[in-house]
Biopython code that builds the backbone (N, CA, C, O; Angstrom):
import numpy as np
from Bio.PDB.StructureBuilder import StructureBuilder

atoms = [
    (1, "MET", "N", (8.421, 24.993, 9.286)),
    (1, "MET", "CA", (8.412, 25.582, 7.975)),
    (1, "MET", "C", (7.981, 24.506, 6.964)),
    (1, "MET", "O", (8.541, 23.410, 6.933)),
    (2, "ARG", "N", (7.012, 24.828, 6.169)),
    (2, "ARG", "CA", (6.491, 23.895, 5.172)),
    (2, "ARG", "C", (6.596, 24.534, 3.778)),
    (2, "ARG", "O", (6.717, 25.754, 3.664)),
    (3, "PRO", "N", (6.551, 23.729, 2.743)),
    (3, "PRO", "CA", (6.510, 24.291, 1.395)),
    (3, "PRO", "C", (5.225, 25.077, 1.191)),
    (3, "PRO", "O", (4.225, 24.821, 1.862)),
    (4, "ASP", "N", (5.246, 26.016, 0.285)),
    (4, "ASP", "CA", (4.082, 26.850, 0.019)),
    (4, "ASP", "C", (3.141, 26.125, -0.934)),
    (4, "ASP", "O", (3.273, 26.213, -2.155)),
    (5, "PHE", "N", (2.179, 25.398, -0.340)),
    (5, "PHE", "CA", (1.189, 24.718, -1.161)),
    (5, "PHE", "C", (0.072, 25.665, -1.583)),
    (5, "PHE", "O", (-0.808, 25.279, -2.351)),
    (6, "GLY", "N", (0.099, 26.902, -1.088)),
    (6, "GLY", "CA", (-0.904, 27.883, -1.473)),
    (6, "GLY", "C", (-0.753, 28.317, -2.919)),
    (6, "GLY", "O", (-1.690, 28.860, -3.505)),
    (7, "ALA", "N", (0.411, 28.086, -3.500)),
    (7, "ALA", "CA", (0.627, 28.454, -4.892)),
    (7, "ALA", "C", (-0.134, 27.538, -5.843)),
    (7, "ALA", "O", (-0.370, 27.895, -6.998)),
    (8, "VAL", "N", (-0.509, 26.378, -5.368)),
    (8, "VAL", "CA", (-1.262, 25.427, -6.174)),
    (8, "VAL", "C", (-2.721, 25.515, -5.762)),
    (8, "VAL", "O", (-3.041, 25.465, -4.575)),
    (9, "THR", "N", (-3.596, 25.644, -6.734)),
    (9, "THR", "CA", (-5.020, 25.730, -6.409)),
    (9, "THR", "C", (-5.576, 24.359, -6.067)),
    (9, "THR", "O", (-5.070, 23.340, -6.537)),
    (10, "ASN", "N", (-6.613, 24.336, -5.252)),
    (10, "ASN", "CA", (-7.336, 23.124, -4.866)),
    (10, "ASN", "C", (-6.454, 22.115, -4.143)),
    (10, "ASN", "O", (-6.577, 20.916, -4.392)),
    (11, "THR", "N", (-5.575, 22.559, -3.261)),
    (11, "THR", "CA", (-4.711, 21.620, -2.548)),
    (11, "THR", "C", (-5.502, 20.748, -1.593)),
    (11, "THR", "O", (-5.110, 19.608, -1.344)),
    (12, "ASP", "N", (-6.612, 21.253, -1.046)),
    (12, "ASP", "CA", (-7.441, 20.427, -0.172)),
    (12, "ASP", "C", (-8.040, 19.257, -0.941)),
    (12, "ASP", "O", (-8.088, 18.134, -0.439)),
    (13, "GLN", "N", (-8.495, 19.523, -2.157)),
    (13, "GLN", "CA", (-9.059, 18.446, -2.967)),
    (13, "GLN", "C", (-7.985, 17.444, -3.355)),
    (13, "GLN", "O", (-8.250, 16.243, -3.399)),
    (14, "ILE", "N", (-6.788, 17.912, -3.634)),
    (14, "ILE", "CA", (-5.691, 17.008, -3.973)),
    (14, "ILE", "C", (-5.334, 16.137, -2.770)),
    (14, "ILE", "O", (-5.077, 14.943, -2.920)),
    (15, "ALA", "N", (-5.318, 16.730, -1.585)),
    (15, "ALA", "CA", (-5.010, 15.966, -0.379)),
    (15, "ALA", "C", (-6.073, 14.895, -0.125)),
    (15, "ALA", "O", (-5.742, 13.769, 0.247)),
    (16, "HIS", "N", (-7.338, 15.239, -0.324)),
    (16, "HIS", "CA", (-8.406, 14.253, -0.147)),
    (16, "HIS", "C", (-8.317, 13.147, -1.200)),
    (16, "HIS", "O", (-8.570, 11.979, -0.904)),
    (17, "LEU", "N", (-7.959, 13.518, -2.419)),
    (17, "LEU", "CA", (-7.817, 12.530, -3.490)),
    (17, "LEU", "C", (-6.683, 11.558, -3.184)),
    (17, "LEU", "O", (-6.833, 10.349, -3.360)),
    (18, "ILE", "N", (-5.561, 12.081, -2.732)),
    (18, "ILE", "CA", (-4.422, 11.219, -2.406)),
    (18, "ILE", "C", (-4.759, 10.316, -1.228)),
    (18, "ILE", "O", (-4.418, 9.134, -1.234)),
    (19, "GLY", "N", (-5.426, 10.866, -0.217)),
    (19, "GLY", "CA", (-5.848, 10.054, 0.921)),
    (19, "GLY", "C", (-6.798, 8.944, 0.511)),
    (19, "GLY", "O", (-6.689, 7.816, 0.991)),
    (20, "GLY", "N", (-7.730, 9.262, -0.377)),
    (20, "GLY", "CA", (-8.652, 8.243, -0.872)),
    (20, "GLY", "C", (-7.944, 7.163, -1.671)),
    (20, "GLY", "O", (-8.262, 5.981, -1.537)),
    (21, "LEU", "N", (-6.992, 7.556, -2.497)),
    (21, "LEU", "CA", (-6.239, 6.576, -3.280)),
    (21, "LEU", "C", (-5.410, 5.656, -2.387)),
    (21, "LEU", "O", (-5.326, 4.453, -2.634)),
    (22, "LEU", "N", (-4.796, 6.231, -1.346)),
    (22, "LEU", "CA", (-4.031, 5.396, -0.414)),
    (22, "LEU", "C", (-4.952, 4.422, 0.317)),
    (22, "LEU", "O", (-4.581, 3.273, 0.555)),
    (23, "THR", "N", (-6.147, 4.881, 0.670)),
    (23, "THR", "CA", (-7.106, 3.999, 1.348)),
    (23, "THR", "C", (-7.541, 2.862, 0.437)),
    (23, "THR", "O", (-7.579, 1.707, 0.861)),
    (24, "VAL", "N", (-7.868, 3.176, -0.808)),
    (24, "VAL", "CA", (-8.278, 2.137, -1.762)),
    (24, "VAL", "C", (-7.141, 1.148, -2.001)),
    (24, "VAL", "O", (-7.379, -0.058, -2.065)),
    (25, "ALA", "N", (-5.917, 1.637, -2.133)),
    (25, "ALA", "CA", (-4.771, 0.750, -2.353)),
    (25, "ALA", "C", (-4.545, -0.168, -1.161)),
    (25, "ALA", "O", (-4.237, -1.347, -1.332)),
    (26, "LEU", "N", (-4.697, 0.369, 0.050)),
    (26, "LEU", "CA", (-4.498, -0.450, 1.248)),
    (26, "LEU", "C", (-5.594, -1.500, 1.386)),
    (26, "LEU", "O", (-5.306, -2.648, 1.727)),
    (27, "ILE", "N", (-6.839, -1.129, 1.128)),
    (27, "ILE", "CA", (-7.945, -2.092, 1.204)),
    (27, "ILE", "C", (-7.774, -3.178, 0.150)),
    (27, "ILE", "O", (-8.025, -4.352, 0.422)),
    (28, "THR", "N", (-7.348, -2.795, -1.050)),
    (28, "THR", "CA", (-7.120, -3.786, -2.110)),
    (28, "THR", "C", (-5.993, -4.745, -1.730)),
    (28, "THR", "O", (-6.111, -5.953, -1.935)),
    (29, "ALA", "N", (-4.914, -4.217, -1.184)),
    (29, "ALA", "CA", (-3.786, -5.074, -0.788)),
    (29, "ALA", "C", (-4.199, -6.053, 0.310)),
    (29, "ALA", "O", (-3.797, -7.216, 0.277)),
    (30, "ILE", "N", (-4.983, -5.607, 1.270)),
    (30, "ILE", "CA", (-5.430, -6.491, 2.341)),
    (30, "ILE", "C", (-6.396, -7.549, 1.800)),
    (30, "ILE", "O", (-6.351, -8.705, 2.220)),
    (31, "GLY", "N", (-7.266, -7.154, 0.869)),
    (31, "GLY", "CA", (-8.170, -8.125, 0.248)),
    (31, "GLY", "C", (-7.416, -9.204, -0.520)),
    (31, "GLY", "O", (-7.729, -10.390, -0.413)),
    (32, "VAL", "N", (-6.428, -8.785, -1.288)),
    (32, "VAL", "CA", (-5.607, -9.746, -2.037)),
    (32, "VAL", "C", (-4.839, -10.639, -1.074)),
    (32, "VAL", "O", (-4.687, -11.834, -1.326)),
    (33, "LEU", "N", (-4.362, -10.081, 0.011)),
    (33, "LEU", "CA", (-3.646, -10.867, 1.016)),
    (33, "LEU", "C", (-4.540, -11.967, 1.589)),
    (33, "LEU", "O", (-4.099, -13.107, 1.734)),
    (34, "ILE", "N", (-5.768, -11.642, 1.909)),
    (34, "ILE", "CA", (-6.693, -12.634, 2.463)),
    (34, "ILE", "C", (-6.995, -13.727, 1.450)),
    (34, "ILE", "O", (-6.957, -14.912, 1.781)),
    (35, "VAL", "N", (-7.296, -13.333, 0.217)),
    (35, "VAL", "CA", (-7.612, -14.331, -0.818)),
    (35, "VAL", "C", (-6.409, -15.230, -1.092)),
    (35, "VAL", "O", (-6.566, -16.445, -1.214)),
    (36, "ALA", "N", (-5.215, -14.655, -1.189)),
    (36, "ALA", "CA", (-4.021, -15.451, -1.461)),
    (36, "ALA", "C", (-3.697, -16.388, -0.298)),
    (36, "ALA", "O", (-3.265, -17.520, -0.518)),
    (37, "ALA", "N", (-3.903, -15.929, 0.931)),
    (37, "ALA", "CA", (-3.622, -16.781, 2.085)),
    (37, "ALA", "C", (-4.590, -17.955, 2.152)),
    (37, "ALA", "O", (-4.187, -19.078, 2.454)),
    (38, "VAL", "N", (-5.865, -17.701, 1.872)),
    (38, "VAL", "CA", (-6.852, -18.790, 1.865)),
    (38, "VAL", "C", (-6.544, -19.769, 0.740)),
    (38, "VAL", "O", (-6.623, -20.982, 0.933)),
    (39, "THR", "N", (-6.196, -19.252, -0.431)),
    (39, "THR", "CA", (-5.840, -20.126, -1.556)),
    (39, "THR", "C", (-4.603, -20.945, -1.235)),
    (39, "THR", "O", (-4.539, -22.126, -1.577)),
    (40, "TRP", "N", (-3.634, -20.347, -0.593)),
    (40, "TRP", "CA", (-2.409, -21.056, -0.205)),
    (40, "TRP", "C", (-2.738, -22.192, 0.752)),
    (40, "TRP", "O", (-2.234, -23.304, 0.599)),
    (41, "ALA", "N", (-3.581, -21.912, 1.739)),
    (41, "ALA", "CA", (-3.944, -22.947, 2.709)),
    (41, "ALA", "C", (-4.700, -24.094, 2.058)),
    (41, "ALA", "O", (-4.409, -25.258, 2.332)),
    (42, "ILE", "N", (-5.658, -23.787, 1.208)),
    (42, "ILE", "CA", (-6.442, -24.831, 0.544)),
    (42, "ILE", "C", (-5.564, -25.633, -0.407)),
    (42, "ILE", "O", (-5.645, -26.861, -0.442)),
    (43, "ALA", "N", (-4.727, -24.950, -1.176)),
    (43, "ALA", "CA", (-3.869, -25.641, -2.139)),
    (43, "ALA", "C", (-2.854, -26.532, -1.440)),
    (43, "ALA", "O", (-2.552, -27.619, -1.933)),
    (44, "THR", "N", (-2.329, -26.106, -0.322)),
    (44, "THR", "CA", (-1.378, -26.936, 0.422)),
    (44, "THR", "C", (-2.080, -28.160, 0.996)),
    (44, "THR", "O", (-1.526, -29.259, 0.995)),
    (45, "GLY", "N", (-3.293, -27.963, 1.482)),
    (45, "GLY", "CA", (-4.041, -29.080, 2.060)),
    (45, "GLY", "C", (-4.459, -30.126, 1.037)),
    (45, "GLY", "O", (-4.572, -31.307, 1.367)),
    (46, "THR", "N", (-4.688, -29.705, -0.190)),
    (46, "THR", "CA", (-5.121, -30.653, -1.223)),
    (46, "THR", "C", (-3.960, -31.193, -2.050)),
    (46, "THR", "O", (-4.159, -32.075, -2.886)),
    (47, "GLY", "N", (-2.762, -30.682, -1.833)),
    (47, "GLY", "CA", (-1.593, -31.202, -2.546)),
    (47, "GLY", "C", (-1.334, -30.533, -3.882)),
    (47, "GLY", "O", (-0.549, -31.050, -4.677)),
    (48, "ALA", "N", (-1.970, -29.392, -4.157)),
    (48, "ALA", "CA", (-1.729, -28.659, -5.397)),
    (48, "ALA", "C", (-0.535, -27.731, -5.170)),
    (48, "ALA", "O", (-0.706, -26.558, -4.837)),
    (49, "TRP", "N", (0.662, -28.260, -5.351)),
    (49, "TRP", "CA", (1.869, -27.534, -4.968)),
    (49, "TRP", "C", (2.155, -26.339, -5.860)),
    (49, "TRP", "O", (2.669, -25.325, -5.389)),
    (50, "GLN", "N", (1.831, -26.444, -7.143)),
    (50, "GLN", "CA", (2.074, -25.308, -8.035)),
    (50, "GLN", "C", (1.154, -24.134, -7.670)),
    (50, "GLN", "O", (1.586, -22.981, -7.668)),
    (51, "THR", "N", (-0.091, -24.428, -7.367)),
    (51, "THR", "CA", (-1.023, -23.381, -6.945)),
    (51, "THR", "C", (-0.599, -22.796, -5.599)),
    (51, "THR", "O", (-0.711, -21.589, -5.384)),
    (52, "ALA", "N", (-0.115, -23.641, -4.699)),
    (52, "ALA", "CA", (0.343, -23.171, -3.395)),
    (52, "ALA", "C", (1.545, -22.235, -3.545)),
    (52, "ALA", "O", (1.655, -21.244, -2.823)),
    (53, "THR", "N", (2.430, -22.544, -4.469)),
    (53, "THR", "CA", (3.593, -21.694, -4.699)),
    (53, "THR", "C", (3.174, -20.336, -5.244)),
    (53, "THR", "O", (3.703, -19.305, -4.829)),
    (54, "ARG", "N", (2.215, -20.337, -6.180)),
    (54, "ARG", "CA", (1.738, -19.070, -6.728)),
    (54, "ARG", "C", (0.972, -18.265, -5.686)),
    (54, "ARG", "O", (1.074, -17.039, -5.650)),
    (55, "ALA", "N", (0.213, -18.940, -4.846)),
    (55, "ALA", "CA", (-0.514, -18.240, -3.788)),
    (55, "ALA", "C", (0.449, -17.654, -2.761)),
    (55, "ALA", "O", (0.216, -16.561, -2.246)),
    (56, "ARG", "N", (1.525, -18.372, -2.461)),
    (56, "ARG", "CA", (2.537, -17.850, -1.542)),
    (56, "ARG", "C", (3.176, -16.588, -2.120)),
    (56, "ARG", "O", (3.425, -15.624, -1.396)),
    (57, "THR", "N", (3.438, -16.601, -3.416)),
    (57, "THR", "CA", (3.962, -15.405, -4.076)),
    (57, "THR", "C", (2.960, -14.261, -3.980)),
    (57, "THR", "O", (3.345, -13.110, -3.773)),
    (58, "GLY", "N", (1.681, -14.574, -4.132)),
    (58, "GLY", "CA", (0.638, -13.559, -3.990)),
    (58, "GLY", "C", (0.602, -12.964, -2.595)),
    (58, "GLY", "O", (0.387, -11.763, -2.436)),
    (59, "VAL", "N", (0.811, -13.794, -1.584)),
    (59, "VAL", "CA", (0.850, -13.298, -0.205)),
    (59, "VAL", "C", (2.019, -12.335, -0.028)),
    (59, "VAL", "O", (1.865, -11.271, 0.571)),
    (60, "LEU", "N", (3.171, -12.703, -0.541)),
    (60, "LEU", "CA", (4.344, -11.844, -0.399)),
    (60, "LEU", "C", (4.180, -10.518, -1.145)),
    (60, "LEU", "O", (4.577, -9.467, -0.642)),
    (61, "VAL", "N", (3.593, -10.570, -2.345)),
    (61, "VAL", "CA", (3.366, -9.350, -3.117)),
    (61, "VAL", "C", (2.342, -8.466, -2.413)),
    (61, "VAL", "O", (2.510, -7.247, -2.363)),
    (62, "ALA", "N", (1.285, -9.064, -1.870)),
    (62, "ALA", "CA", (0.271, -8.281, -1.158)),
    (62, "ALA", "C", (0.851, -7.641, 0.106)),
    (62, "ALA", "O", (0.527, -6.498, 0.426)),
    (63, "LEU", "N", (1.701, -8.369, 0.817)),
    (63, "LEU", "CA", (2.353, -7.790, 1.995)),
    (63, "LEU", "C", (3.256, -6.622, 1.609)),
    (63, "LEU", "O", (3.281, -5.597, 2.291)),
    (64, "ALA", "N", (3.987, -6.780, 0.528)),
    (64, "ALA", "CA", (4.848, -5.692, 0.066)),
    (64, "ALA", "C", (4.018, -4.486, -0.352)),
    (64, "ALA", "O", (4.382, -3.350, -0.049)),
    (65, "GLY", "N", (2.916, -4.717, -1.037)),
    (65, "GLY", "CA", (2.041, -3.615, -1.445)),
    (65, "GLY", "C", (1.434, -2.892, -0.265)),
    (65, "GLY", "O", (1.384, -1.663, -0.246)),
    (66, "ALA", "N", (0.971, -3.647, 0.724)),
    (66, "ALA", "CA", (0.389, -3.027, 1.924)),
    (66, "ALA", "C", (1.442, -2.246, 2.699)),
    (66, "ALA", "O", (1.161, -1.168, 3.221)),
    (67, "THR", "N", (2.637, -2.782, 2.772)),
    (67, "THR", "CA", (3.719, -2.102, 3.488)),
    (67, "THR", "C", (4.109, -0.805, 2.784)),
    (67, "THR", "O", (4.265, 0.231, 3.432)),
    (68, "LEU", "N", (4.264, -0.857, 1.477)),
    (68, "LEU", "CA", (4.637, 0.340, 0.726)),
    (68, "LEU", "C", (3.532, 1.394, 0.769)),
    (68, "LEU", "O", (3.812, 2.589, 0.863)),
    (69, "THR", "N", (2.291, 0.954, 0.702)),
    (69, "THR", "CA", (1.178, 1.899, 0.771)),
    (69, "THR", "C", (1.112, 2.558, 2.136)),
    (69, "THR", "O", (0.908, 3.767, 2.240)),
    (70, "GLY", "N", (1.284, 1.768, 3.175)),
    (70, "GLY", "CA", (1.240, 2.318, 4.527)),
    (70, "GLY", "C", (2.409, 3.234, 4.829)),
    (70, "GLY", "O", (2.271, 4.187, 5.596)),
    (71, "ALA", "N", (3.563, 2.953, 4.231)),
    (71, "ALA", "CA", (4.754, 3.752, 4.502)),
    (71, "ALA", "C", (4.859, 4.991, 3.624)),
    (71, "ALA", "O", (5.700, 5.851, 3.884)),
    (72, "ALA", "N", (4.033, 5.106, 2.597)),
    (72, "ALA", "CA", (4.157, 6.220, 1.655)),
    (72, "ALA", "C", (3.932, 7.570, 2.326)),
    (72, "ALA", "O", (4.676, 8.517, 2.072)),
    (73, "LEU", "N", (2.932, 7.668, 3.166)),
    (73, "LEU", "CA", (2.647, 8.941, 3.823)),
    (73, "LEU", "C", (3.746, 9.324, 4.806)),
    (73, "LEU", "O", (4.166, 10.480, 4.851)),
    (74, "ALA", "N", (4.210, 8.359, 5.589)),
    (74, "ALA", "CA", (5.279, 8.651, 6.544)),
    (74, "ALA", "C", (6.558, 9.068, 5.824)),
    (74, "ALA", "O", (7.257, 9.974, 6.279)),
    (75, "TRP", "N", (6.864, 8.425, 4.721)),
    (75, "TRP", "CA", (8.062, 8.760, 3.959)),
    (75, "TRP", "C", (7.951, 10.166, 3.373)),
    (75, "TRP", "O", (8.917, 10.929, 3.398)),
    (76, "THR", "N", (6.783, 10.507, 2.849)),
    (76, "THR", "CA", (6.571, 11.839, 2.287)),
    (76, "THR", "C", (6.718, 12.906, 3.360)),
    (76, "THR", "O", (7.361, 13.929, 3.129)),
    (77, "ASN", "N", (6.132, 12.682, 4.529)),
    (77, "ASN", "CA", (6.269, 13.645, 5.621)),
    (77, "ASN", "C", (7.727, 13.789, 6.063)),
    (77, "ASN", "O", (8.179, 14.894, 6.364)),
    (78, "TRP", "N", (8.455, 12.688, 6.100)),
    (78, "TRP", "CA", (9.864, 12.751, 6.469)),
    (78, "TRP", "C", (10.657, 13.571, 5.453)),
    (78, "TRP", "O", (11.502, 14.384, 5.825)),
    (79, "LEU", "N", (10.378, 13.351, 4.167)),
    (79, "LEU", "CA", (11.087, 14.122, 3.136)),
    (79, "LEU", "C", (10.758, 15.609, 3.232)),
    (79, "LEU", "O", (11.644, 16.449, 3.077)),
    (80, "LEU", "N", (9.481, 15.943, 3.489)),
    (80, "LEU", "CA", (9.108, 17.346, 3.627)),
    (80, "LEU", "C", (9.789, 17.982, 4.835)),
    (80, "LEU", "O", (10.253, 19.120, 4.760)),
    (81, "ASN", "N", (9.850, 17.254, 5.940)),
    (81, "ASN", "CA", (10.500, 17.799, 7.144)),
    (81, "ASN", "C", (12.003, 17.944, 6.938)),
    (81, "ASN", "O", (12.600, 18.916, 7.402)),
    (82, "THR", "N", (12.610, 17.003, 6.258)),
    (82, "THR", "CA", (14.048, 17.083, 5.995)),
    (82, "THR", "C", (14.355, 18.247, 5.055)),
    (82, "THR", "O", (15.319, 18.985, 5.260)),
    (83, "GLY", "N", (13.537, 18.401, 4.036)),
    (83, "GLY", "CA", (13.741, 19.505, 3.088)),
    (83, "GLY", "C", (13.543, 20.863, 3.742)),
    (83, "GLY", "O", (14.231, 21.827, 3.406)),
    (84, "ALA", "N", (12.596, 20.940, 4.682)),
    (84, "ALA", "CA", (12.339, 22.224, 5.348)),
    (84, "ALA", "C", (13.484, 22.583, 6.303)),
    (84, "ALA", "O", (13.722, 23.759, 6.579)),
    (85, "ALA", "N", (14.190, 21.562, 6.805)),
    (85, "ALA", "CA", (15.278, 21.824, 7.736)),
    (85, "ALA", "C", (16.567, 22.235, 7.036)),
    (85, "ALA", "O", (17.479, 22.745, 7.687)),
    (86, "LEU", "N", (16.662, 22.032, 5.758)),
    (86, "LEU", "CA", (17.905, 22.365, 5.043)),
    (86, "LEU", "C", (18.031, 23.847, 4.793)),
    (86, "LEU", "O", (19.016, 24.293, 4.204)),
]
sb = StructureBuilder()
sb.init_structure("model")
sb.init_model(0)
sb.init_chain("A")
sb.init_seg("    ")
for serial, (resi, resn, name, xyz) in enumerate(atoms, 1):
    if name == "N":
        sb.init_residue(resn, " ", resi, " ")
    sb.init_atom(name, np.array(xyz, "f"), 0.0, 1.0, " ", f" {name:<3s}", serial, name[0])
structure = sb.get_structure()
């Protein structure tokens, strides 16, 4: 049993839009993760400790963003399934 999404017009377009936004967010988070990790490595190697600390923070924020973006769809499906079972 699922909610009645037929009451809302253009649900297919909304689903494609949400999927595209999740894809863009995930690609952006992975890109930031790569740049921050490279900056962290270079800054640590050259002794720029303040830059290395900020880059490490960037790595952690990018990991959190990628994790939340990846988990958003699974969490939404779980909530829909739980709500349908009540």
